[in-house]
FIKOLZA-1660 file (N, C-alpha, C; in steps of 0.1 Angstrom, whole numbers, plus 5000, padded with zeros to 4 digits):
% residues 259
   i   px   py   pz ch aa at
   1 3489 1754 3783  A  I  N
   1 3488 1764 3794  A  I CA
   1 3473 1766 3797  A  I  C
   2 3465 1767 3787  A  G  N
   2 3450 1769 3790  A  G CA
   2 3444 1758 3798  A  G  C
   3 3448 1746 3795  A  D  N
   3 3443 1734 3802  A  D CA
   3 3448 1735 3817  A  D  C
   4 3460 1738 3819  A  L  N
   4 3466 1739 3832  A  L CA
   4 3458 1750 3840  A  L  C
   5 3456 1762 3834  A  W  N
   5 3449 1773 3841  A  W CA
   5 3435 1768 3845  A  W  C
   6 3428 1761 3835  A  G  N
   6 3415 1756 3838  A  G CA
   6 3414 1746 3849  A  G  C
   7 3425 1739 3851  A  Y  N
   7 3426 1729 3862  A  Y CA
   7 3428 1737 3876  A  Y  C
   8 3436 1747 3875  A  I  N
   8 3439 1755 3888  A  I CA
   8 3427 1763 3891  A  I  C
   9 3421 1770 3882  A  V  N
   9 3410 1779 3884  A  V CA
   9 3398 1774 3875  A  V  C
  10 3391 1764 3880  A  P  N
  10 3380 1759 3871  A  P CA
  10 3369 1769 3869  A  P  C
  11 3361 1767 3859  A  S  N
  11 3350 1775 3856  A  S CA
  11 3338 1772 3865  A  S  C
  12 3328 1780 3865  A  A  N
  12 3316 1777 3873  A  A CA
  12 3310 1764 3868  A  A  C
  13 3310 1762 3855  A  E  N
  13 3304 1749 3850  A  E CA
  13 3311 1737 3855  A  E  C
  14 3325 1738 3855  A  Q  N
  14 3333 1727 3860  A  Q CA
  14 3331 1724 3875  A  Q  C
  15 3330 1735 3883  A  I  N
  15 3327 1734 3897  A  I CA
  15 3314 1727 3900  A  I  C
  16 3304 1732 3893  A  A  N
  16 3290 1727 3895  A  A CA
  16 3289 1712 3890  A  A  C
  17 3297 1709 3880  A  A  N
  17 3296 1695 3875  A  A CA
  17 3303 1685 3884  A  A  C
  18 3312 1689 3892  A  A  N
  18 3319 1680 3901  A  A CA
  18 3319 1685 3915  A  A  C
  19 3308 1685 3922  A  P  N
  19 3306 1691 3935  A  P CA
  19 3315 1685 3946  A  P  C
  20 3317 1672 3946  A  I  N
  20 3325 1666 3956  A  I CA
  20 3340 1670 3955  A  I  C
  21 3345 1669 3942  A  T  N
  21 3359 1672 3940  A  T CA
  21 3361 1687 3943  A  T  C
  22 3351 1695 3939  A  S  N
  22 3352 1710 3941  A  S CA
  22 3352 1713 3956  A  S  C
  23 3344 1707 3964  A  H  N
  23 3344 1709 3978  A  H CA
  23 3358 1705 3984  A  H  C
  24 3363 1694 3980  A  A  N
  24 3376 1690 3985  A  A CA
  24 3387 1700 3981  A  A  C
  25 3387 1705 3969  A  R  N
  25 3397 1714 3965  A  R CA
  25 3396 1727 3973  A  R  C
  26 3384 1732 3975  A  F  N
  26 3382 1745 3982  A  F CA
  26 3386 1743 3997  A  F  C
  27 3382 1732 4003  A  I  N
  27 3386 1729 4017  A  I CA
  27 3401 1729 4018  A  I  C
  28 3408 1723 4009  A  C  N
  28 3423 1722 4009  A  C CA
  28 3428 1737 4007  A  C  C
  29 3422 1744 3999  A  F  N
  29 3426 1758 3996  A  F CA
  29 3425 1766 4009  A  F  C
  30 3414 1765 4017  A  F  N
  30 3413 1773 4029  A  F CA
  30 3423 1767 4040  A  F  C
  31 3425 1754 4040  A  G  N
  31 3434 1748 4049  A  G CA
  31 3449 1753 4046  A  G  C
  32 3452 1754 4033  A  A  N
  32 3466 1759 4030  A  A CA
  32 3467 1774 4035  A  A  C
  33 3457 1782 4033  A  I  N
  33 3458 1796 4038  A  I CA
  33 3460 1796 4053  A  I  C
  34 3452 1788 4060  A  S  N
  34 3453 1788 4075  A  S CA
  34 3467 1783 4079  A  S  C
  35 3472 1773 4073  A  L  N
  35 3486 1768 4076  A  L CA
  35 3496 1778 4073  A  L  C
  36 3495 1786 4062  A  A  N
  36 3504 1796 4059  A  A CA
  36 3504 1807 4070  A  A  C
  37 3492 1811 4074  A  A  N
  37 3491 1821 4085  A  A CA
  37 3497 1816 4098  A  A  C
  38 3495 1803 4101  A  H  N
  38 3501 1797 4113  A  H CA
  38 3517 1798 4112  A  H  C
  39 3522 1795 4100  A  A  N
  39 3536 1795 4098  A  A CA
  39 3541 1810 4099  A  A  C
  40 3534 1819 4094  A  A  N
  40 3538 1833 4096  A  A CA
  40 3538 1838 4110  A  A  C
  41 3528 1833 4118  A  C  N
  41 3528 1836 4132  A  C CA
  41 3540 1830 4139  A  C  C
  42 3543 1818 4136  A  R  N
  42 3555 1812 4143  A  R CA
  42 3568 1820 4139  A  R  C
  43 3569 1824 4126  A  A  N
  43 3581 1831 4122  A  A CA
  43 3581 1845 4129  A  A  C
  44 3570 1850 4132  A  A  N
  44 3569 1863 4139  A  A CA
  44 3570 1862 4154  A  A  C
  45 3572 1849 4159  A  C  N
  45 3573 1846 4173  A  C CA
  45 3560 1850 4181  A  C  C
  46 3548 1847 4175  A  V  N
  46 3536 1849 4182  A  V CA
  46 3535 1838 4192  A  V  C
  47 3534 1841 4205  A  A  N
  47 3536 1831 4216  A  A CA
  47 3523 1823 4218  A  A  C
  48 3512 1830 4219  A  R  N
  48 3499 1823 4223  A  R CA
  48 3493 1815 4212  A  R  C
  49 3490 1803 4215  A  R  N
  49 3484 1794 4206  A  R CA
  49 3470 1799 4201  A  R  C
  50 3463 1805 4211  A  G  N
  50 3450 1810 4207  A  G CA
  50 3451 1821 4197  A  G  C
  51 3461 1829 4198  A  T  N
  51 3463 1840 4188  A  T CA
  51 3466 1834 4174  A  T  C
  52 3475 1824 4174  A  R  N
  52 3478 1817 4161  A  R CA
  52 3465 1811 4155  A  R  C
  53 3457 1805 4163  A  N  N
  53 3445 1799 4158  A  N CA
  53 3435 1810 4152  A  N  C
  54 3434 1821 4159  A  T  N
  54 3426 1832 4155  A  T CA
  54 3431 1837 4141  A  T  C
  55 3444 1840 4140  A  L  N
  55 3449 1846 4128  A  L CA
  55 3448 1836 4116  A  L  C
  56 3450 1823 4119  A  G  N
  56 3448 1813 4108  A  G CA
  56 3434 1813 4103  A  G  C
  57 3424 1813 4113  A  S  N
  57 3410 1812 4109  A  S CA
  57 3406 1825 4102  A  S  C
  58 3411 1836 4107  A  S  N
  58 3407 1849 4101  A  S CA
  58 3413 1851 4087  A  S  C
  59 3425 1846 4085  A  A  N
  59 3431 1846 4071  A  A CA
  59 3423 1839 4061  A  A  C
  60 3418 1827 4065  A  A  N
  60 3409 1819 4056  A  A CA
  60 3396 1826 4054  A  A  C
  61 3391 1833 4064  A  A  N
  61 3378 1840 4063  A  A CA
  61 3379 1852 4053  A  A  C
  62 3391 1859 4053  A  Y  N
  62 3393 1869 4043  A  Y CA
  62 3392 1864 4029  A  Y  C
  63 3398 1853 4027  A  F  N
  63 3399 1847 4013  A  F CA
  63 3386 1840 4010  A  F  C
  64 3377 1839 4019  A  H  N
  64 3363 1834 4017  A  H CA
  64 3354 1846 4014  A  H  C
  65 3354 1856 4022  A  A  N
  65 3345 1867 4021  A  A CA
  65 3346 1875 4009  A  A  C
  66 3358 1879 4005  A  A  N
  66 3361 1888 3994  A  A CA
  66 3356 1882 3981  A  A  C
  67 3361 1870 3977  A  P  N
  67 3356 1864 3964  A  P CA
  67 3341 1861 3964  A  P  C
  68 3336 1857 3976  A  L  N
  68 3322 1854 3977  A  L CA
  68 3313 1866 3974  A  L  C
  69 3317 1877 3980  A  C  N
  69 3309 1890 3978  A  C CA
  69 3310 1894 3964  A  C  C
  70 3322 1893 3958  A  V  N
  70 3323 1898 3944  A  V CA
  70 3315 1889 3935  A  V  C
  71 3316 1876 3937  A  A  N
  71 3308 1866 3928  A  A CA
  71 3293 1868 3930  A  A  C
  72 3289 1869 3943  A  S  N
  72 3275 1871 3946  A  S CA
  72 3269 1883 3940  A  S  C
  73 3277 1894 3941  A  Y  N
  73 3272 1907 3936  A  Y CA
  73 3271 1906 3920  A  Y  C
  74 3281 1900 3914  A  H  N
  74 3281 1899 3899  A  H CA
  74 3269 1891 3895  A  H  C
  75 3266 1880 3902  A  I  N
  75 3254 1872 3898  A  I CA
  75 3241 1879 3900  A  I  C
  76 3240 1886 3912  A  L  N
  76 3228 1893 3915  A  L CA
  76 3225 1904 3905  A  L  C
  77 3236 1912 3902  A  S  N
  77 3234 1923 3893  A  S CA
  77 3231 1919 3879  A  S  C
  78 3236 1907 3875  A  S  N
  78 3233 1902 3861  A  S CA
  78 3219 1897 3860  A  S  C
  79 3212 1895 3872  A  R  N
  79 3198 1890 3872  A  R CA
  79 3189 1902 3874  A  R  C
  80 3194 1914 3874  A  G  N
  80 3185 1926 3876  A  G CA
  80 3184 1931 3890  A  G  C
  81 3192 1926 3899  A  W  N
  81 3191 1931 3913  A  W CA
  81 3199 1944 3915  A  W  C
  82 3194 1953 3923  A  T  N
  82 3200 1965 3926  A  T CA
  82 3199 1967 3941  A  T  C
  83 3208 1976 3947  A  W  N
  83 3208 1978 3961  A  W CA
  83 3195 1983 3967  A  W  C
  84 3188 1992 3960  A  L  N
  84 3176 1998 3965  A  L CA
  84 3163 1993 3958  A  L  C
  85 3164 1983 3950  A  G  N
  85 3153 1977 3944  A  G CA
  85 3148 1986 3932  A  G  C
  86 3136 1983 3927  A  P  N
  86 3126 1973 3932  A  P CA
  86 3131 1959 3929  A  P  C
  87 3126 1949 3937  A  W  N
  87 3130 1935 3935  A  W CA
  87 3119 1926 3931  A  W  C
  88 3108 1932 3927  A  G  N
  88 3097 1924 3923  A  G CA
  88 3099 1915 3911  A  G  C
  89 3108 1919 3902  A  G  N
  89 3111 1911 3890  A  G CA
  89 3122 1901 3891  A  G  C
  90 3128 1900 3903  A  V  N
  90 3140 1891 3906  A  V CA
  90 3134 1878 3912  A  V  C
  91 3137 1867 3906  A  D  N
  91 3132 1854 3910  A  D CA
  91 3142 1848 3919  A  D  C
  92 3140 1848 3932  A  F  N
  92 3149 1842 3942  A  F CA
  92 3146 1828 3944  A  F  C
  93 3136 1822 3938  A  T  N
  93 3133 1808 3940  A  T CA
  93 3135 1800 3926  A  T  C
  94 3141 1806 3916  A  G  N
  94 3143 1800 3903  A  G CA
  94 3152 1788 3903  A  G  C
  95 3153 1781 3892  A  V  N
  95 3162 1770 3891  A  V CA
  95 3176 1774 3892  A  V  C
  96 3184 1767 3899  A  N  N
  96 3198 1770 3901  A  N CA
  96 3206 1771 3888  A  N  C
  97 3214 1781 3886  A  A  N
  97 3223 1782 3874  A  A CA
  97 3237 1778 3879  A  A  C
  98 3245 1774 3869  A  S  N
  98 3258 1769 3873  A  S CA
  98 3267 1779 3881  A  S  C
  99 3266 1792 3878  A  D  N
  99 3274 1801 3886  A  D CA
  99 3268 1802 3901  A  D  C
 100 3255 1801 3902  A  E  N
 100 3250 1801 3916  A  E CA
 100 3254 1788 3923  A  E  C
 101 3254 1777 3917  A  I  N
 101 3259 1764 3923  A  I CA
 101 3273 1765 3927  A  I  C
 102 3282 1771 3918  A  A  N
 102 3296 1772 3921  A  A CA
 102 3298 1781 3933  A  A  C
 103 3290 1792 3934  A  T  N
 103 3292 1801 3946  A  T CA
 103 3287 1794 3959  A  T  C
 104 3277 1786 3958  A  I  N
 104 3272 1778 3970  A  I CA
 104 3283 1768 3974  A  I  C
 105 3289 1761 3965  A  I  N
 105 3299 1751 3968  A  I CA
 105 3311 1758 3975  A  I  C
 106 3315 1769 3969  A  F  N
 106 3326 1777 3975  A  F CA
 106 3323 1780 3990  A  F  C
 107 3311 1786 3992  A  C  N
 107 3308 1790 4006  A  C CA
 107 3306 1778 4015  A  C  C
 108 3300 1767 4010  A  Q  N
 108 3299 1755 4018  A  Q CA
 108 3312 1750 4022  A  Q  C
 109 3322 1750 4013  A  S  N
 109 3335 1745 4016  A  S CA
 109 3341 1752 4028  A  S  C
 110 3340 1765 4028  A  F  N
 110 3346 1773 4039  A  F CA
 110 3338 1770 4052  A  F  C
 111 3325 1769 4052  A  M  N
 111 3318 1766 4064  A  M CA
 111 3322 1752 4069  A  M  C
 112 3324 1742 4061  A  I  N
 112 3328 1729 4065  A  I CA
 112 3342 1730 4071  A  I  C
 113 3351 1737 4064  A  F  N
 113 3365 1738 4069  A  F CA
 113 3365 1745 4082  A  F  C
 114 3358 1756 4083  A  D  N
 114 3359 1764 4096  A  D CA
 114 3353 1757 4107  A  D  C
 115 3342 1750 4105  A  T  N
 115 3335 1742 4115  A  T CA
 115 3344 1731 4120  A  T  C
 116 3350 1723 4111  A  I  N
 116 3360 1713 4115  A  I CA
 116 3372 1719 4123  A  I  C
 117 3377 1730 4118  A  Q  N
 117 3388 1737 4125  A  Q CA
 117 3384 1741 4139  A  Q  C
 118 3372 1746 4141  A  M  N
 118 3368 1750 4154  A  M CA
 118 3367 1738 4163  A  M  C
 119 3362 1727 4158  A  W  N
 119 3360 1715 4166  A  W CA
 119 3374 1709 4170  A  W  C
 120 3383 1709 4161  A  L  N
 120 3397 1704 4163  A  L CA
 120 3404 1713 4174  A  L  C
 121 3401 1726 4174  A  Q  N
 121 3408 1735 4183  A  Q CA
 121 3400 1736 4196  A  Q  C
 122 3389 1728 4197  A  S  N
 122 3381 1729 4210  A  S CA
 122 3376 1743 4212  A  S  C
 123 3372 1750 4201  A  S  N
 123 3368 1764 4203  A  S CA
 123 3354 1765 4210  A  S  C
 124 3353 1776 4218  A  D  N
 124 3341 1778 4225  A  D CA
 124 3332 1789 4218  A  D  C
 125 3335 1791 4205  A  E  N
 125 3327 1800 4197  A  E CA
 125 3315 1793 4192  A  E  C
 126 3305 1791 4201  A  Y  N
 126 3294 1783 4198  A  Y CA
 126 3284 1790 4188  A  Y  C
 127 3284 1803 4189  A  L  N
 127 3275 1811 4180  A  L CA
 127 3279 1809 4166  A  L  C
 128 3292 1810 4164  A  Y  N
 128 3297 1807 4150  A  Y CA
 128 3294 1793 4145  A  Y  C
 129 3296 1784 4154  A  Q  N
 129 3293 1770 4150  A  Q CA
 129 3279 1768 4146  A  Q  C
 130 3270 1773 4154  A  I  N
 130 3255 1772 4151  A  I CA
 130 3252 1779 4138  A  I  C
 131 3258 1791 4136  A  H  N
 131 3257 1798 4123  A  H CA
 131 3261 1790 4111  A  H  C
 132 3273 1784 4112  A  H  N
 132 3278 1776 4101  A  H CA
 132 3269 1764 4098  A  H  C
 133 3264 1757 4108  A  V  N
 133 3255 1746 4106  A  V CA
 133 3242 1750 4099  A  V  C
 134 3237 1761 4104  A  G  N
 134 3225 1767 4098  A  G CA
 134 3227 1770 4083  A  G  C
 135 3238 1776 4080  A  V  N
 135 3241 1780 4066  A  V CA
 135 3243 1767 4058  A  V  C
 136 3249 1757 4063  A  L  N
 136 3251 1745 4056  A  L CA
 136 3238 1738 4053  A  L  C
 137 3229 1738 4062  A  I  N
 137 3215 1732 4060  A  I CA
 137 3208 1740 4049  A  I  C
 138 3208 1753 4050  A  H  N
 138 3202 1762 4040  A  H CA
 138 3207 1759 4026  A  H  C
 139 3220 1759 4025  A  M  N
 139 3226 1757 4012  A  M CA
 139 3224 1743 4006  A  M  C
 140 3225 1733 4015  A  S  N
 140 3223 1719 4011  A  S CA
 140 3209 1717 4006  A  S  C
 141 3199 1723 4012  A  L  N
 141 3185 1722 4008  A  L CA
 141 3184 1728 3994  A  L  C
 142 3191 1739 3992  A  C  N
 142 3191 1746 3979  A  C CA
 142 3196 1737 3968  A  C  C
 143 3207 1731 3970  A  L  N
 143 3213 1722 3960  A  L CA
 143 3204 1709 3958  A  L  C
 144 3198 1704 3969  A  L  N
 144 3190 1692 3968  A  L CA
 144 3177 1695 3960  A  L  C
 145 3171 1707 3963  A  M  N
 145 3159 1710 3956  A  M CA
 145 3161 1716 3942  A  M  C
 146 3174 1720 3939  A  G  N
 146 3177 1725 3926  A  G CA
 146 3171 1739 3923  A  G  C
 147 3167 1746 3934  A  R  N
 147 3161 1759 3932  A  R CA
 147 3166 1768 3944  A  R  C
 148 3165 1782 3942  A  G  N
 148 3168 1791 3952  A  G CA
 148 3182 1796 3953  A  G  C
 149 3190 1793 3943  A  G  N
 149 3204 1797 3943  A  G CA
 149 3206 1812 3944  A  G  C
 150 3198 1819 3937  A  L  N
 150 3199 1834 3937  A  L CA
 150 3196 1839 3951  A  L  C
 151 3187 1833 3958  A  G  N
 151 3185 1837 3972  A  G CA
 151 3197 1835 3981  A  G  C
 152 3204 1824 3978  A  I  N
 152 3216 1821 3986  A  I CA
 152 3226 1832 3983  A  I  C
 153 3227 1836 3971  A  C  N
 153 3237 1846 3967  A  C CA
 153 3234 1859 3974  A  C  C
 154 3221 1863 3976  A  L  N
 154 3218 1875 3983  A  L CA
 154 3222 1874 3998  A  L  C
 155 3219 1862 4004  A  C  N
 155 3223 1860 4018  A  C CA
 155 3238 1860 4019  A  C  C
 156 3245 1855 4010  A  A  N
 156 3260 1855 4011  A  A CA
 156 3265 1869 4010  A  A  C
 157 3260 1877 4000  A  L  N
 157 3265 1890 3999  A  L CA
 157 3263 1899 4011  A  L  C
 158 3251 1898 4016  A  L  N
 158 3247 1907 4028  A  L CA
 158 3253 1901 4041  A  L  C
 159 3255 1888 4041  A  G  N
 159 3261 1882 4053  A  G CA
 159 3276 1884 4054  A  G  C
 160 3283 1884 4043  A  E  N
 160 3298 1885 4043  A  E CA
 160 3303 1899 4040  A  E  C
 161 3295 1908 4036  A  M  N
 161 3301 1921 4033  A  M CA
 161 3306 1929 4045  A  M  C
 162 3301 1924 4057  A  T  N
 162 3306 1930 4070  A  T CA
 162 3319 1923 4075  A  T  C
 163 3323 1913 4068  A  N  N
 163 3334 1904 4073  A  N CA
 163 3347 1912 4074  A  N  C
 164 3352 1919 4064  A  P  N
 164 3365 1925 4065  A  P CA
 164 3367 1933 4078  A  P  C
 165 3358 1942 4081  A  I  N
 165 3360 1951 4093  A  I CA
 165 3359 1942 4105  A  I  C
 166 3349 1934 4106  A  Q  N
 166 3346 1926 4118  A  Q CA
 166 3358 1916 4120  A  Q  C
 167 3364 1911 4109  A  N  N
 167 3375 1901 4111  A  N CA
 167 3388 1909 4115  A  N  C
 168 3389 1921 4110  A  T  N
 168 3401 1929 4114  A  T CA
 168 3400 1932 4129  A  T  C
 169 3388 1935 4134  A  W  N
 169 3386 1937 4148  A  W CA
 169 3390 1925 4156  A  W  C
 170 3386 1913 4151  A  I  N
 170 3389 1900 4158  A  I CA
 170 3404 1899 4159  A  I  C
 171 3411 1901 4148  A  I  N
 171 3425 1900 4148  A  I CA
 171 3432 1910 4157  A  I  C
 172 3426 1923 4157  A  A  N
 172 3432 1933 4166  A  A CA
 172 3430 1929 4181  A  A  C
 173 3419 1923 4184  A  C  N
 173 3417 1918 4198  A  C CA
 173 3428 1908 4202  A  C  C
 174 3431 1899 4193  A  S  N
 174 3441 1889 4196  A  S CA
 174 3455 1895 4197  A  S  C
 175 3458 1904 4187  A  L  N
 175 3471 1910 4188  A  L CA
 175 3473 1920 4199  A  L  C
 176 3462 1925 4204  A  Y  N
 176 3462 1934 4216  A  Y CA
 176 3467 1927 4228  A  Y  C
 177 3462 1914 4229  A  E  N
 177 3467 1906 4240  A  E CA
 177 3481 1902 4239  A  E  C
 178 3487 1903 4227  A  E  N
 178 3501 1900 4225  A  E CA
 178 3509 1913 4227  A  E  C
 179 3502 1924 4228  A  G  N
 179 3509 1937 4230  A  G CA
 179 3513 1944 4216  A  G  C
 180 3507 1939 4205  A  W  N
 180 3511 1944 4192  A  W CA
 180 3502 1954 4187  A  W  C
 181 3490 1956 4193  A  V  N
 181 3480 1966 4188  A  V CA
 181 3476 1975 4200  A  V  C
 182 3475 1987 4197  A  Q  N
 182 3471 1997 4208  A  Q CA
 182 3457 1996 4212  A  Q  C
 183 3454 1999 4224  A  H  N
 183 3440 1999 4229  A  H CA
 183 3431 2008 4221  A  H  C
 184 3435 2019 4217  A  R  N
 184 3427 2028 4209  A  R CA
 184 3423 2022 4196  A  R  C
 185 3433 2015 4189  A  T  N
 185 3430 2009 4176  A  T CA
 185 3419 1998 4178  A  T  C
 186 3420 1990 4189  A  R  N
 186 3410 1979 4191  A  R CA
 186 3397 1985 4194  A  R  C
 187 3396 1996 4201  A  K  N
 187 3383 2003 4204  A  K CA
 187 3377 2008 4192  A  K  C
 188 3385 2014 4183  A  L  N
 188 3380 2020 4171  A  L CA
 188 3374 2010 4162  A  L  C
 189 3381 1998 4160  A  L  N
 189 3376 1987 4152  A  L CA
 189 3363 1981 4158  A  L  C
 190 3363 1981 4171  A  A  N
 190 3350 1976 4177  A  A CA
 190 3339 1985 4174  A  A  C
 191 3341 1998 4174  A  L  N
 191 3330 2008 4171  A  L CA
 191 3326 2006 4157  A  L  C
 192 3336 2005 4148  A  L  N
 192 3333 2004 4133  A  L CA
 192 3325 1991 4131  A  L  C
 193 3328 1980 4138  A  T  N
 193 3321 1967 4136  A  T CA
 193 3307 1969 4141  A  T  C
 194 3306 1975 4153  A  L  N
 194 3292 1978 4158  A  L CA
 194 3283 1986 4149  A  L  C
 195 3289 1996 4143  A  V  N
 195 3281 2004 4134  A  V CA
 195 3277 1997 4121  A  V  C
 196 3287 1990 4115  A  E  N
 196 3284 1983 4102  A  E CA
 196 3274 1972 4105  A  E  C
 197 3275 1964 4115  A  L  N
 197 3266 1953 4118  A  L CA
 197 3252 1959 4121  A  L  C
 198 3251 1970 4128  A  S  N
 198 3238 1976 4131  A  S CA
 198 3231 1980 4118  A  S  C
 199 3239 1987 4109  A  I  N
 199 3233 1992 4097  A  I CA
 199 3228 1980 4088  A  I  C
 200 3238 1971 4085  A  V  N
 200 3235 1960 4076  A  V CA
 200 3225 1950 4081  A  V  C
 201 3227 1945 4094  A  R  N
 201 3219 1934 4099  A  R CA
 201 3206 1939 4104  A  R  C
 202 3205 1951 4110  A  F  N
 202 3193 1955 4117  A  F CA
 202 3184 1965 4109  A  F  C
 203 3190 1971 4098  A  V  N
 203 3183 1980 4090  A  V CA
 203 3181 1974 4076  A  V  C
 204 3192 1971 4069  A  Y  N
 204 3191 1967 4055  A  Y CA
 204 3186 1953 4053  A  Y  C
 205 3191 1944 4061  A  I  N
 205 3186 1930 4058  A  I CA
 205 3171 1928 4061  A  I  C
 206 3165 1933 4071  A  P  N
 206 3151 1932 4073  A  P CA
 206 3143 1938 4061  A  P  C
 207 3149 1949 4056  A  F  N
 207 3142 1956 4044  A  F CA
 207 3144 1950 4031  A  F  C
 208 3157 1945 4028  A  A  N
 208 3160 1941 4015  A  A CA
 208 3161 1925 4014  A  A  C
 209 3161 1918 4025  A  L  N
 209 3162 1904 4024  A  L CA
 209 3150 1897 4030  A  L  C
 210 3148 1899 4043  A  I  N
 210 3137 1892 4050  A  I CA
 210 3124 1895 4044  A  I  C
 211 3121 1907 4043  A  S  N
 211 3107 1911 4037  A  S CA
 211 3106 1906 4023  A  S  C
 212 3117 1906 4015  A  V  N
 212 3116 1901 4001  A  V CA
 212 3114 1886 4001  A  V  C
 213 3121 1879 4009  A  F  N
 213 3120 1865 4010  A  F CA
 213 3106 1861 4014  A  F  C
 214 3100 1867 4025  A  V  N
 214 3087 1864 4029  A  V CA
 214 3077 1866 4018  A  V  C
 215 3078 1877 4011  A  R  N
 215 3069 1880 4000  A  R CA
 215 3070 1870 3989  A  R  C
 216 3083 1867 3984  A  S  N
 216 3084 1859 3973  A  S CA
 216 3083 1844 3975  A  S  C
 217 3084 1840 3988  A  M  N
 217 3084 1826 3991  A  M CA
 217 3071 1821 3999  A  M  C
 218 3065 1831 4006  A  L  N
 218 3054 1827 4014  A  L CA
 218 3041 1835 4010  A  L  C
 219 3041 1848 4009  A  L  N
 219 3029 1856 4006  A  L CA
 219 3025 1855 3992  A  L  C
 220 3034 1856 3982  A  S  N
 220 3030 1856 3968  A  S CA
 220 3041 1848 3960  A  S  C
 221 3043 1836 3963  A  P  N
 221 3053 1828 3955  A  P CA
 221 3048 1825 3941  A  P  C
 222 3057 1823 3932  A  T  N
 222 3053 1819 3918  A  T CA
 222 3048 1804 3918  A  T  C
 223 3041 1801 3908  A  Q  N
 223 3036 1787 3907  A  Q CA
 223 3047 1777 3907  A  Q  C
 224 3058 1781 3900  A  E  N
 224 3070 1772 3899  A  E CA
 224 3076 1770 3913  A  E  C
 225 3076 1780 3921  A  A  N
 225 3081 1779 3935  A  A CA
 225 3073 1770 3943  A  A  C
 226 3060 1771 3942  A  V  N
 226 3050 1763 3950  A  V CA
 226 3052 1748 3946  A  V  C
 227 3053 1746 3933  A  E  N
 227 3054 1732 3928  A  E CA
 227 3068 1726 3931  A  E  C
 228 3079 1734 3931  A  G  N
 228 3092 1729 3932  A  G CA
 228 3098 1730 3946  A  G  C
 229 3092 1737 3955  A  L  N
 229 3097 1739 3968  A  L CA
 229 3086 1737 3979  A  L  C
 230 3087 1727 3987  A  P  N
 230 3077 1725 3998  A  P CA
 230 3076 1737 4007  A  P  C
 231 3064 1739 4012  A  L  N
 231 3062 1750 4021  A  L CA
 231 3071 1750 4033  A  L  C
 232 3075 1739 4038  A  L  N
 232 3084 1738 4050  A  L CA
 232 3097 1743 4046  A  L  C
 233 3102 1740 4034  A  V  N
 233 3115 1745 4029  A  V CA
 233 3115 1760 4028  A  V  C
 234 3105 1765 4021  A  R  N
 234 3104 1779 4019  A  R CA
 234 3103 1787 4032  A  R  C
 235 3096 1781 4042  A  S  N
 235 3095 1787 4055  A  S CA
 235 3108 1787 4062  A  S  C
 236 3116 1776 4061  A  L  N
 236 3129 1776 4067  A  L CA
 236 3138 1786 4061  A  L  C
 237 3137 1788 4048  A  W  N
 237 3146 1798 4041  A  W CA
 237 3143 1812 4046  A  W  C
 238 3131 1814 4050  A  C  N
 238 3127 1827 4055  A  C CA
 238 3131 1829 4070  A  C  C
 239 3131 1817 4077  A  F  N
 239 3134 1818 4091  A  F CA
 239 3149 1819 4094  A  F  C
 240 3158 1813 4086  A  I  N
 240 3172 1813 4088  A  I CA
 240 3178 1828 4088  A  I  C
 241 3174 1837 4079  A  P  N
 241 3179 1850 4080  A  P CA
 241 3175 1857 4093  A  P  C
 242 3162 1854 4097  A  V  N
 242 3158 1860 4110  A  V CA
 242 3166 1855 4122  A  V  C
 243 3170 1842 4121  A  A  N
 243 3178 1837 4132  A  A CA
 243 3192 1843 4132  A  A  C
 244 3197 1846 4120  A  V  N
 244 3210 1852 4119  A  V CA
 244 3210 1866 4125  A  V  C
 245 3199 1873 4122  A  V  N
 245 3198 1887 4128  A  V CA
 245 3197 1886 4143  A  V  C
 246 3190 1876 4148  A  A  N
 246 3189 1874 4162  A  A CA
 246 3202 1871 4168  A  A  C
 247 3210 1862 4161  A  G  N
 247 3224 1859 4166  A  G CA
 247 3233 1871 4166  A  G  C
 248 3231 1880 4156  A  T  N
 248 3239 1892 4155  A  T CA
 248 3236 1901 4167  A  T  C
 249 3223 1901 4171  A  A  N
 249 3219 1909 4183  A  A CA
 249 3227 1905 4195  A  A  C
 250 3229 1892 4197  A  L  N
 250 3237 1887 4208  A  L CA
 250 3251 1891 4207  A  L  C
 251 3257 1890 4195  A  F  N
 251 3270 1894 4192  A  F CA
 251 3273 1909 4195  A  F  C
 252 3263 1917 4190  A  V  N
 252 3264 1932 4191  A  V CA
 252 3263 1935 4206  A  V  C
 253 3255 1928 4214  A  R  N
 253 3254 1931 4228  A  R CA
 253 3268 1930 4235  A  R  C
 254 3276 1920 4230  A  G  N
 254 3289 1918 4236  A  G CA
 254 3298 1929 4231  A  G  C
 255 3296 1934 4219  A  L  N
 255 3304 1945 4214  A  L CA
 255 3303 1958 4222  A  L  C
 256 3291 1960 4227  A  W  N
 256 3289 1973 4235  A  W CA
 256 3299 1974 4247  A  W  C
 257 3303 1962 4252  A  G  N
 257 3313 1963 4263  A  G CA
 257 3327 1965 4258  A  G  C
 258 3329 1965 4244  A  D  N
 258 3343 1967 4239  A  D CA
 258 3344 1979 4230  A  D  C
 259 3333 1987 4229  A  R  N
 259 3333 1998 4220  A  R CA
 259 3341 2010 4224  A  R  C
% end
């Protein structure tokens, strides 16, 4: 029984030791969730294909965001990270540990799955596609260089902690068009999404992520970081969170019309 459980739910060490197999398993996992959501929509007689696609993608996103946030917070807190700092003693450019690698592989798998799904569905959500590609580049460089996994965990936690409410709003918008959700509910969720994104992306991330990355990677990096990570890579890792915040500004501007 123990061997079977280990096969179904592998440890961080097992995931890190077999990245290709782990990617394939996680992609299949997200695909199964999406297919189950599509089947549920058909059983519930959801007519619009776009609504079924949205609900399938959102279901997979829930199962990505929740475990990712829990795992990332556990890893960060075990390394001495706290919500309000100080963060001077936390090494965001250190050598990747197995739990950090496993978290990265899990997140990469969802980004790959969701990007492929959007392409197959001819989605016009170009902002999401650009975001996914940027995240994949960031994480791939981390795995290639063998350093910076803890920084990825911080990005993952702060990037995905807003997902549940935002994703619920996206679902509400689709079900509103089906006549299943009231206008007031959709507006309330739009307002909550607007507030949470404004607080996390425009206040907390510049304070707790961008400034910390710039200081630890560019202004006063450790000697190990300088030797193990080229300046171009460290600069890119500082730029990507800035780009995500800029993309959020475009998204929030659209939310103002739906608040």
